[in-house]
C-alpha positions as CSV (number, residue, x, y, z in Angstrom):
1,M,-21.2,19.8,-22.2
2,E,-19.2,22.8,-23.3
3,S,-17.2,24.0,-20.4
4,L,-14.6,26.8,-19.8
5,I,-12.2,26.0,-17.0
6,K,-10.2,29.0,-15.8
7,T,-7.2,28.6,-13.6
8,Q,-5.9,31.3,-11.2
9,C,-2.7,29.4,-10.5
10,D,0.0,28.0,-12.8
11,A,0.9,24.9,-10.7
12,S,1.0,21.7,-12.8
13,A,-1.6,20.0,-10.5
14,V,-4.1,22.8,-11.2
15,A,-3.5,22.6,-14.9
16,L,-4.1,18.9,-14.7
17,A,-7.3,19.5,-12.8
18,A,-8.5,21.8,-15.5
19,T,-7.7,19.2,-18.2
20,E,-9.5,16.4,-16.2
21,L,-12.5,18.4,-15.5
22,K,-13.0,19.6,-19.0
23,E,-12.6,16.0,-20.3
24,Y,-15.1,14.4,-18.0
25,L,-17.7,17.2,-18.2
26,G,-17.4,16.9,-22.0
27,R,-18.4,13.3,-21.8
28,L,-21.5,13.8,-19.8
29,K,-24.8,13.6,-21.7
30,V,-26.9,16.5,-20.4
31,S,-29.6,18.8,-21.7
32,A,-28.9,22.0,-23.4
33,T,-29.8,23.8,-20.2
34,F,-26.4,23.0,-18.8
35,S,-24.5,23.2,-22.1
36,K,-22.2,26.1,-21.1
37,V,-20.5,26.5,-17.8
38,I,-17.5,28.4,-16.4
39,I,-15.6,26.9,-13.5
40,I,-12.7,28.8,-11.8
41,L,-9.9,26.8,-10.1
42,D,-7.8,28.6,-7.5
43,V,-5.4,28.0,-4.6
44,Q,-6.2,29.9,-1.4
45,P,-5.4,29.3,2.2
46,F,-8.2,28.2,4.6
47,S,-8.1,29.2,8.2
48,N,-7.1,26.3,10.6
49,C,-6.8,23.9,7.7
50,E,-3.4,22.3,7.6
51,N,-4.3,19.0,5.9
52,D,-5.5,18.8,2.3
53,T,-8.7,20.9,2.0
54,Y,-11.0,21.9,-0.8
55,S,-14.1,23.9,-1.4
56,V,-16.5,23.0,-4.3
57,N,-19.2,25.6,-5.1
58,V,-20.6,24.8,-8.5
59,D,-24.2,25.4,-9.7
60,F,-24.6,24.3,-13.3
61,S,-28.0,26.0,-13.6
62,K,-26.3,29.3,-12.8
63,G,-23.5,28.8,-15.2
64,G,-20.7,27.3,-13.1
65,G,-18.8,28.3,-9.9
66,T,-15.5,27.7,-8.2
67,I,-13.2,24.9,-6.9
68,I,-10.6,26.1,-4.4
69,G,-7.9,24.2,-2.6
70,N,-5.4,25.1,0.1
71,N,-2.7,23.7,-2.1
72,P,-2.5,22.7,-5.8
73,R,-3.2,19.0,-5.3
74,S,-6.3,19.9,-3.2
75,V,-7.7,21.7,-6.3
76,L,-7.3,18.4,-8.1
77,F,-9.0,16.6,-5.3
78,G,-11.8,19.1,-5.4
79,C,-12.3,18.5,-9.2
80,Y,-12.6,14.8,-8.6
81,K,-15.0,15.4,-5.7
82,L,-17.3,17.4,-8.0
83,L,-17.2,14.6,-10.6
84,T,-17.9,12.1,-7.8
85,M,-21.0,14.1,-6.6
86,I,-22.2,14.1,-10.2
87,G,-21.9,10.3,-10.3
88,V,-18.6,9.6,-11.9
89,R,-16.7,6.7,-10.3
90,W,-13.3,5.1,-10.8
91,I,-13.6,1.5,-9.7
92,R,-10.3,0.3,-11.1
93,P,-7.3,2.0,-12.6
94,G,-7.3,2.6,-16.3
95,K,-10.0,3.7,-18.8
96,E,-12.1,0.6,-18.5
97,G,-12.5,1.3,-14.7
98,E,-14.3,4.5,-15.3
99,Y,-18.0,4.8,-14.7
100,I,-19.8,7.7,-16.4
101,P,-23.5,8.2,-15.4
102,E,-25.9,8.2,-18.3
103,N,-28.3,10.9,-17.1
104,P,-26.7,12.9,-14.3
105,D,-28.9,15.3,-12.3
106,L,-27.3,18.7,-12.6
107,S,-30.3,20.6,-11.4
108,Q,-29.1,21.1,-7.9
109,P,-25.9,23.0,-6.7
110,F,-22.9,21.0,-5.7
111,C,-21.3,22.5,-2.6
112,I,-18.9,21.1,-0.1
113,L,-16.1,22.1,2.1
114,S,-14.0,19.1,3.0
115,Q,-10.7,18.5,4.8
116,A,-8.7,15.3,5.0
117,A,-8.8,13.7,8.4
118,Y,-5.2,12.4,8.2
119,R,-2.0,14.0,6.9
120,H,-0.5,10.8,5.4
121,R,-2.6,8.9,2.8
122,G,-0.3,6.9,0.6
123,L,0.8,3.7,-1.1
124,C,4.2,2.1,-1.2
125,I,5.4,0.3,-4.4
126,E,5.5,-3.4,-3.9
127,G,4.9,-6.7,-5.8
128,A,5.5,-7.0,-9.6
129,M,4.3,-4.4,-12.0
130,S,4.8,-2.7,-15.4
131,K,5.3,1.0,-15.9
132,D,1.7,1.4,-16.9
133,N,0.5,-0.4,-13.8
134,V,2.3,2.2,-11.6
135,L,1.2,5.2,-13.7
136,D,-2.4,4.1,-13.8
137,T,-2.3,3.5,-10.0
138,I,-0.9,7.0,-9.3
139,Q,-3.7,8.5,-11.5
140,W,-6.3,6.5,-9.7
141,M,-4.9,7.3,-6.2
142,M,-5.6,11.0,-6.7
143,R,-9.2,10.3,-7.7
144,L,-9.7,8.6,-4.4
145,G,-8.0,11.2,-2.2
146,F,-4.5,9.7,-1.6
147,N,-1.7,12.3,-1.4
148,S,1.6,10.4,-1.3
149,Y,3.6,7.8,-3.1
150,F,6.6,5.9,-1.7
151,I,9.2,4.5,-4.1
152,Q,11.3,2.0,-2.2
153,F,15.1,2.0,-2.7
154,R,16.9,4.4,-4.9
155,N,15.1,3.1,-7.9
156,A,12.2,0.7,-8.4
157,Y,14.3,-2.0,-10.1
158,T,13.1,-5.1,-8.2
159,F,9.4,-4.4,-8.6
160,F,9.7,-3.8,-12.4
161,A,12.1,-6.7,-12.9
162,R,9.6,-9.2,-11.3
163,W,7.1,-8.3,-14.1
164,Y,9.3,-7.7,-17.1
165,N,11.3,-10.9,-16.3
166,H,8.0,-12.7,-15.6
167,E,9.3,-14.2,-12.4
168,E,7.0,-17.0,-11.1
169,N,5.6,-17.5,-14.6
170,P,7.7,-19.7,-16.9
171,E,4.8,-19.6,-19.5
172,I,5.8,-16.1,-20.5
173,A,9.3,-15.4,-21.9
174,P,11.4,-12.8,-19.9
175,E,11.6,-9.5,-21.7
176,G,14.9,-8.5,-20.2
177,F,15.3,-5.7,-17.7
178,N,18.3,-3.8,-16.3
179,E,19.3,-1.1,-13.8
180,E,19.4,1.6,-16.4
181,T,15.9,1.0,-17.6
182,A,14.7,0.9,-14.0
183,A,16.3,4.3,-13.4
184,I,14.5,5.7,-16.4
185,L,11.1,4.3,-15.3
186,T,11.7,5.5,-11.7
187,R,12.3,9.1,-13.0
188,E,9.0,8.9,-15.0
189,I,7.1,7.8,-11.9
190,Q,8.7,10.6,-9.8
191,A,7.7,13.2,-12.5
192,E,4.0,12.0,-12.4
193,V,3.9,12.1,-8.6
194,K,5.3,15.7,-8.6
195,R,3.0,16.8,-11.5
196,R,0.1,16.1,-9.2
197,G,1.6,17.9,-6.3
198,M,1.8,14.6,-4.3
199,V,4.3,14.0,-1.6
200,L,7.3,11.9,-2.9
201,Q,8.8,9.4,-0.5
202,M,11.9,7.3,-1.3
203,V,14.5,4.7,-0.2
204,G,13.9,2.8,3.1
205,H,16.2,-0.3,3.3
206,G,19.6,0.0,1.5
207,W,21.5,2.4,3.8
208,T,23.4,-0.6,5.3
209,C,24.9,-1.7,1.9
210,E,24.9,1.2,-0.6
211,P,27.4,3.3,1.3
212,L,29.8,0.3,1.1
213,G,29.5,0.1,-2.7
214,I,27.2,-2.9,-2.5
215,P,23.9,-2.5,-4.4
216,G,20.7,-2.8,-2.4
217,R,18.1,-3.3,-5.0
218,E,16.4,-6.6,-4.3
219,W,15.8,-9.3,-1.7
220,A,18.1,-11.9,-3.4
221,P,21.6,-13.3,-2.8
222,Y,24.3,-11.0,-4.1
223,R,26.7,-12.5,-6.6
224,G,28.7,-9.4,-7.4
225,H,31.9,-7.8,-6.1
226,I,32.2,-6.9,-2.4
227,P,34.7,-4.1,-2.0
228,K,37.8,-5.1,-0.1
229,G,37.5,-4.4,3.7
230,S,33.7,-4.1,3.6
231,E,33.3,-7.3,5.6
232,T,34.8,-5.6,8.6
233,F,31.7,-3.3,8.7
234,F,29.2,-6.1,8.6
235,A,27.4,-7.1,11.8
236,L,29.1,-9.9,13.8
237,V,26.5,-12.6,14.2
238,N,27.2,-16.1,15.4
239,G,30.9,-15.3,15.2
240,K,30.9,-14.3,11.5
241,R,30.9,-11.0,9.6
242,E,29.1,-11.8,6.3
243,L,26.1,-10.8,4.3
244,W,23.1,-12.1,6.2
245,G,21.7,-14.9,4.1
246,G,23.8,-13.6,1.3
247,I,21.4,-10.6,0.9
248,P,22.8,-7.1,1.3
249,L,19.4,-5.5,2.2
250,N,19.1,-7.9,5.1
251,T,22.6,-7.3,6.5
252,N,23.0,-5.0,9.5
253,L,26.2,-3.2,10.2
254,C,28.5,-2.8,13.2
255,Y,26.9,0.4,14.5
256,G,29.3,0.6,17.4
257,N,31.9,1.4,14.8
258,E,32.2,5.2,14.5
259,L,33.3,4.9,10.9
260,V,30.2,3.0,10.0
261,R,28.0,5.7,11.6
262,E,29.8,8.4,9.6
263,M,29.6,6.5,6.3
264,V,25.9,5.7,6.6
265,T,24.9,9.2,7.7
266,D,27.0,10.9,5.0
267,D,25.2,8.9,2.4
268,V,21.8,10.1,3.6
269,V,23.0,13.7,3.3
270,K,24.4,13.1,-0.1
271,F,21.2,11.5,-1.3
272,A,19.2,14.5,0.0
273,K,21.4,16.9,-1.8
274,N,21.3,15.0,-5.1
275,N,17.5,14.4,-5.0
276,P,15.9,17.8,-4.2
277,D,12.4,16.6,-5.5
278,V,12.2,14.0,-2.8
279,D,10.0,15.3,0.1
280,I,10.6,12.5,2.6
281,I,13.6,10.2,2.9
282,H,13.0,6.9,4.7
283,F,16.1,6.0,6.8
284,W,15.8,2.4,7.8
285,L,18.3,-0.2,9.0
286,A,18.5,-3.7,7.4
287,D,15.5,-5.9,6.7
288,G,15.1,-9.2,8.4
289,M,15.2,-9.9,12.2
290,N,17.5,-11.3,14.9
291,N,20.5,-10.2,12.7
292,Q,22.1,-7.5,15.0
293,C,25.8,-7.2,15.7
294,E,27.1,-9.1,18.7
295,C,30.5,-7.5,19.0
296,P,31.7,-6.0,22.3
297,E,31.2,-2.4,21.0
298,C,27.6,-3.0,19.8
299,I,26.1,-5.1,22.7
300,V,26.5,-2.2,25.1
301,K,23.3,-0.7,23.6
302,R,20.1,-2.0,22.1
303,P,19.8,-1.7,18.3
304,A,17.2,1.1,18.8
305,D,19.7,3.1,20.8
306,W,22.2,2.9,18.0
307,Y,19.4,3.8,15.6
308,V,18.5,6.9,17.5
309,D,22.2,7.9,17.6
310,L,22.3,7.5,13.8
311,L,19.1,9.6,13.4
312,N,20.6,12.4,15.6
313,L,23.8,12.3,13.5
314,V,21.7,12.5,10.3
315,D,19.9,15.5,11.7
316,K,23.1,17.3,12.7
317,K,24.6,16.9,9.2
318,L,21.4,17.9,7.4
319,T,21.1,21.0,9.7
320,E,24.6,22.0,8.8
321,T,23.6,21.9,5.1
322,Q,20.4,23.8,5.9
323,S,18.3,20.9,4.4
324,P,14.6,21.0,5.4
325,I,14.1,17.3,4.3
326,K,12.0,15.2,6.6
327,I,13.3,11.8,7.7
328,V,11.2,8.8,8.4
329,F,12.4,6.3,11.1
330,L,11.0,2.8,11.4
331,I,9.5,0.9,14.3
332,Y,9.9,-2.6,12.9
333,V,10.9,-6.2,14.0
334,D,14.0,-5.8,16.3
335,L,13.4,-2.1,16.5
336,L,10.0,-2.6,18.1
337,W,12.0,-2.7,21.4
338,P,12.5,1.0,22.1
339,P,15.8,2.7,23.1
340,E,16.8,2.6,26.7
341,N,18.9,5.8,26.9
342,S,19.2,7.5,23.5
343,R,16.6,10.2,22.7
344,L,15.9,12.3,19.6
345,I,17.5,15.7,19.9
346,N,15.4,17.4,17.2
347,P,12.1,15.6,17.0
348,D,10.8,18.1,14.4
349,R,13.1,16.6,11.8
350,F,11.5,13.2,12.0
351,I,8.4,11.2,11.2
352,M,7.8,8.0,13.2
353,M,6.6,5.1,11.1
354,F,5.0,2.1,12.8
355,A,5.3,-1.1,10.7
356,P,3.7,-4.1,12.6
357,I,4.6,-6.6,9.9
358,T,4.3,-9.7,12.1
359,R,0.8,-8.9,13.3
360,S,-2.4,-10.9,12.6
361,Y,-5.0,-9.4,10.4
362,S,-7.8,-11.4,11.9
363,R,-8.8,-8.4,14.0
364,P,-7.9,-4.7,14.2
365,L,-4.9,-3.3,16.0
366,I,-7.0,-1.7,18.8
367,M,-10.0,-3.2,20.6
368,E,-11.7,-2.0,23.7
369,S,-10.4,-5.0,25.7
370,D,-6.8,-4.3,24.9
371,N,-4.4,-3.1,27.5
372,T,-1.9,-1.2,25.4
373,H,0.2,-0.1,28.3
374,S,1.4,-3.6,29.5
375,P,5.1,-4.1,29.9
376,I,7.0,-5.1,26.7
377,P,8.7,-8.5,26.6
378,E,12.4,-8.7,27.7
379,F,14.9,-7.8,25.0
380,K,17.1,-10.7,24.1
381,R,19.5,-9.8,21.3
382,N,19.0,-12.0,18.3
383,H,16.6,-14.3,20.2
384,L,13.5,-12.1,19.9
385,E,10.0,-13.5,19.3
386,M,8.0,-11.0,17.1
387,P,4.5,-10.2,18.3
388,T,1.6,-11.5,16.2
389,D,-1.2,-10.4,18.6
390,P,-2.4,-6.9,17.4
391,G,-2.8,-5.7,21.0
392,M,0.8,-6.6,21.8
393,N,2.0,-4.7,18.7
394,M,0.3,-1.7,20.2
395,V,2.1,-2.1,23.4
396,F,5.4,-1.6,21.5
397,L,4.1,1.5,19.8
398,R,2.9,3.0,23.1
399,A,6.4,2.4,24.5
400,W,8.1,4.3,21.6
401,Q,5.6,7.1,21.8
402,K,6.3,7.6,25.4
403,I,10.1,7.6,25.0
404,C,10.5,9.4,21.6
405,P,7.5,11.7,21.2
406,V,7.3,13.4,17.7
407,N,4.8,15.7,16.1
408,D,4.3,13.5,13.0
409,S,3.8,9.8,12.6
410,F,1.9,7.2,10.5
411,S,1.2,3.5,10.2
412,F,2.9,1.5,7.5
413,D,1.0,-1.8,7.2
414,Y,0.7,-4.8,4.9
415,H,-3.0,-5.8,4.7
416,F,-2.7,-6.0,0.9
417,M,0.8,-7.3,0.6
418,W,0.2,-11.0,1.1
419,D,-2.7,-11.4,3.5
420,H,-5.5,-10.5,1.1
421,H,-4.6,-13.7,-0.9
422,K,-5.6,-15.6,2.3
423,D,-9.1,-14.1,2.0
424,P,-10.5,-15.2,-1.4
425,G,-13.6,-13.1,-1.0
426,L,-11.4,-10.0,-0.2
427,Y,-14.0,-8.9,2.2
428,A,-13.1,-9.8,5.8
429,I,-9.7,-8.2,5.6
430,V,-11.2,-5.0,4.2
431,K,-13.3,-4.7,7.3
432,T,-10.2,-5.1,9.4
433,L,-8.4,-2.4,7.3
434,H,-11.4,-0.1,7.6
435,Q,-11.3,-0.3,11.4
436,D,-7.6,0.1,11.5
437,C,-7.9,3.3,9.5
438,R,-10.7,4.6,11.8
439,N,-8.5,3.9,14.8
440,L,-5.5,5.8,13.6
441,R,-6.2,8.9,15.7
442,N,-6.7,6.7,18.8
443,M,-3.4,5.1,18.0
444,G,-1.7,8.5,18.1
445,L,-0.9,8.3,14.3
446,D,-1.7,10.8,11.6
447,G,-2.3,8.6,8.6
448,F,-1.4,5.4,6.8
449,V,0.9,4.3,4.0
450,S,-0.1,0.9,2.6
451,C,2.8,-1.4,1.6
452,Q,1.1,-3.4,-1.1
453,S,0.9,-4.6,-4.7
454,S,-0.4,-2.1,-7.2
455,R,-2.6,-4.7,-8.9
456,L,-5.2,-5.1,-6.2
457,F,-8.5,-5.1,-8.0
458,F,-9.3,-8.8,-8.3
459,P,-11.9,-10.0,-7.7
460,H,-13.0,-6.4,-6.9
461,G,-11.5,-3.1,-5.8
462,L,-13.5,-2.6,-2.6
463,G,-10.4,-2.7,-0.4
464,M,-8.7,0.2,-2.3
465,F,-11.9,2.2,-2.4
466,V,-12.4,1.8,1.4
467,L,-8.8,2.7,2.1
468,G,-8.9,5.9,0.1
469,Q,-12.3,7.0,1.4
470,T,-11.6,6.2,5.0
471,L,-8.3,8.0,5.2
472,W,-10.1,11.1,4.0
473,N,-13.1,10.6,6.2
474,P,-13.0,7.9,8.9
475,E,-16.6,8.6,9.9
476,L,-17.8,6.8,6.8
477,T,-19.1,3.3,7.7
478,F,-18.0,0.2,6.0
479,D,-21.6,-0.7,4.9
480,E,-22.2,2.7,3.1
481,M,-18.9,2.5,1.3
482,A,-19.5,-1.1,0.3
483,A,-23.0,-0.3,-1.0
484,D,-21.6,2.6,-3.0
485,Y,-18.8,0.6,-4.5
486,F,-20.7,-2.6,-5.5
487,H,-23.7,-0.6,-6.8
488,T,-21.4,1.3,-9.2
489,A,-19.1,-1.6,-10.1
490,Y,-21.9,-4.1,-10.9
491,G,-25.1,-2.3,-11.4
492,E,-28.3,-4.4,-11.3
493,G,-27.8,-7.4,-9.0
494,W,-25.0,-5.8,-7.0
495,Q,-26.5,-6.9,-3.7
496,Y,-26.1,-10.5,-4.6
497,V,-22.5,-9.9,-5.5
498,Q,-21.7,-8.2,-2.2
499,E,-23.3,-11.1,-0.3
500,Y,-21.4,-13.6,-2.5
501,F,-18.0,-12.0,-1.6
502,R,-19.0,-11.7,2.1
503,A,-20.0,-15.4,2.2
504,V,-16.8,-16.5,0.3
505,S,-14.7,-14.8,3.0
506,A,-16.6,-16.5,5.8
507,L,-16.5,-19.9,4.1
508,F,-12.8,-19.9,3.4
509,Q,-11.9,-18.8,7.0
510,P,-8.9,-16.5,6.6
511,P,-7.7,-17.1,10.3
512,L,-7.0,-20.7,9.4
513,W,-4.7,-19.6,6.6
514,R,-2.8,-17.6,9.2
515,N,-2.4,-20.8,11.3
516,E,-4.7,-19.5,14.0
517,G,-6.5,-22.8,14.4
518,T,-6.0,-26.5,15.1
519,K,-5.6,-29.3,12.6
520,Q,-9.1,-30.5,13.5
521,Q,-10.6,-27.0,12.8
522,K,-8.9,-27.0,9.4
523,K,-10.2,-30.5,8.6
524,I,-13.8,-29.4,9.5
525,A,-13.4,-26.3,7.4
526,A,-12.2,-28.4,4.5
527,N,-15.3,-30.6,4.7
528,H,-17.5,-27.4,4.6
529,L,-15.8,-26.1,1.4
530,C,-18.1,-28.2,-0.7
531,E,-20.7,-25.5,0.2
532,Y,-18.9,-23.1,-2.2
533,E,-21.0,-24.5,-5.1
534,N,-24.1,-23.4,-3.3
535,L,-22.8,-19.8,-3.4
536,V,-22.1,-20.2,-7.1
537,G,-25.5,-21.6,-7.7
538,V,-27.1,-18.3,-6.4
539,I,-24.8,-15.9,-8.3
540,A,-24.4,-17.8,-11.6
541,P,-27.8,-17.1,-13.2
542,I,-27.4,-13.3,-12.4
543,L,-23.8,-13.4,-13.7
544,C,-25.0,-15.0,-17.0
545,T,-27.6,-12.3,-17.5
546,R,-25.4,-9.4,-16.6
547,L,-22.5,-10.4,-18.9
548,K,-24.9,-9.7,-21.8
549,K,-25.1,-6.1,-20.8
550,N,-22.7,-3.6,-22.4
551,V,-21.7,-1.1,-19.7
552,S,-18.0,-1.2,-20.1
553,C,-16.7,-1.0,-16.5
554,Q,-19.6,-3.1,-15.1
555,H,-19.3,-5.7,-17.8
556,E,-15.6,-6.1,-16.8
557,S,-16.6,-6.4,-13.2
558,W,-18.9,-9.3,-14.0
559,A,-16.3,-10.9,-16.3
560,L,-13.8,-10.8,-13.4
561,L,-16.4,-12.4,-11.1
562,E,-16.6,-15.2,-13.6
563,K,-12.9,-15.7,-13.5
564,H,-13.0,-15.6,-9.7
565,I,-15.4,-18.5,-9.6
566,D,-13.0,-20.6,-11.7
567,L,-10.1,-19.7,-9.4
568,C,-12.1,-20.4,-6.2
569,R,-13.0,-23.9,-7.4
570,L,-9.3,-24.6,-7.7
571,I,-8.6,-23.1,-4.2
572,V,-11.3,-25.3,-2.8
573,K,-9.7,-28.3,-4.3
574,F,-6.3,-27.3,-2.9
575,L,-7.6,-26.6,0.6
576,Q,-9.5,-29.9,0.7
577,A,-6.2,-31.6,0.1
578,E,-4.1,-29.4,2.3
579,W,-6.5,-29.2,5.3
580,G,-8.6,-32.3,4.8
581,G,-6.3,-34.8,3.2
582,Q,-8.8,-35.2,0.3
583,G,-6.6,-35.7,-2.7
584,N,-3.1,-34.9,-3.8
585,K,-2.0,-31.5,-2.4
586,T,0.9,-31.0,-4.8
587,A,-1.2,-31.8,-7.8
588,A,-3.9,-29.4,-6.7
589,A,-1.4,-26.6,-6.1
590,A,0.2,-27.2,-9.5
591,E,-3.2,-27.0,-11.1
592,L,-4.0,-23.8,-9.2
593,F,-0.7,-22.2,-10.2
594,A,-1.1,-23.3,-13.8
595,W,-4.5,-21.5,-14.0
596,V,-3.0,-18.3,-12.5
597,R,-0.1,-18.3,-14.9
598,K,-2.3,-19.1,-17.9
599,N,-4.6,-16.2,-17.0
600,E,-2.0,-13.7,-16.0
601,L,-2.1,-11.6,-19.1
602,R,-5.9,-11.5,-19.0
603,L,-5.8,-10.4,-15.3
604,Q,-2.6,-8.4,-15.4
605,H,-4.3,-5.1,-14.6
606,V,-6.0,-6.4,-11.5
607,L,-4.1,-9.5,-10.1
608,D,-0.5,-9.7,-9.1
609,A,0.3,-13.3,-10.1
610,Y,3.8,-13.1,-8.7
611,E,2.6,-12.2,-5.2
612,F,-0.3,-14.7,-5.4
613,I,2.1,-17.6,-6.0
614,Y,4.7,-16.3,-3.6
615,T,2.1,-16.1,-0.9
616,Y,1.0,-19.8,-1.4
617,K,4.6,-21.0,-1.5
618,H,5.5,-19.3,1.7
619,N,2.2,-20.1,3.5
620,F,2.0,-23.8,2.7
621,E,4.8,-26.4,2.9
622,G,6.1,-28.4,-0.1
623,L,5.2,-25.9,-2.9
624,S,8.5,-24.2,-3.5
625,E,9.4,-26.2,-6.5
626,L,6.1,-25.7,-8.4
């Protein structure tokens, strides 16, 4: 198709929209009737539309039309929506994840006015990845309606180092990686985020060590120089002021010390000044839990009270510099317990972020039976038990919302960080995620940022598809999205694939991986795992036939399913040993890890081998040396 795309705005996101639209329309095989079209791209305000909004009004039979957004990235969203209505899909990042319909029907007009339901729709960098993994992910995100990307820390060193140094895979030689290269790659990522008009979020943990001259770039023991006198600022825990577990990122400070408060908040202001392209700064305390200072100055207040005091001081200093930057504060582990007396002076500066990292993913955060206004457990400094029950996590959120009301907030959750590896069918957890996203408004939250691996498309990408679609329109049902995804990703026979993955999730019983069952229940489950071969018996003949077809993205989907079967057979063997005492657990795990490492390069674009192995090692005892 020969198309003329006219832009009425010089923003980079609009220019990219024109390029993308021209490329994809040019790849469509259509009749001469629709050979020449003119589409105008423009940015215009819509009344009462604060969130991303676009209008598509294109009639190919009449020679074209318009795509209008209320901001530059919304024009890009509108272009992708037009292509989606035509039948184009992106089932995985990268070129081979593109589905282009063979004979699209362009005889009817394509018209829609659509507004995103939630303000925050983003991903946070995690896991192990290459530069191309991240750039492909950012490109894919826009096509599914995400509007924000969060780069943890001051650069993304640790996430790139895990891949380029091939941590957890001794079969591949380390390539070498350093801080300077990480800084270069981080700047490239930032540029791609801003080119699309996306919201750029940065930092998080690290404010408790970087101001002291101690790098906060990874969750690993620090072997470098500690500036003289810095120890006096560390939290006093169990009578000692030292790096918590040897890890700077996990080390809280003595917040009762005024000098500490000044140093930390000055550093936030300095970062904001030196990084004007950053839209949102995350100001968090240390990672870890039960690691708060026990000195006489600190114990007079809860950690959350000191945290709010720090937030108010950050706001005061940013106001003095006339900085409009937004600051995210974190409700997380020890900070789940809200402040007793301190309150935010200028709530408009802040965005509340709820991060229930210790929750179970066996059910959504809100259910009708939950009483989310129950009293929170007693605060016992450094002797806290973190809530696993989703309903109790909501109790903590409600307490914060009552005490520190703000106009903006979102959920920061971890469905696809580790827990998806506990659901080999990657199906049950997606249903939980879908319901969590639908419930956000009832939770008093305006969106979701997923802390997760970028490489999350094995054995399929349903979870990412559902996340993007639901955050834009929570009225979409799980079933209609699943049918759309599997039909496009697999083509003929897709219903059998969907049922296979649903059955795999049910058979492998993810709650038992989360230790939400007895030893007897695990033993029974292990005995039933032999039924996996029955599932393979149904799908294998269809798989064999479909692998002979040559539709690029669908062929890859079936090829990944074939790999998934090989992997699941090894998981069966491991769980039969782990839960049922049938065979040697260590040998079975070694065989499983060997397969993942051997196939890492083949599956690099869809499976994060580092996080897969990490999850097994931390979920099951006795595997750390493998």
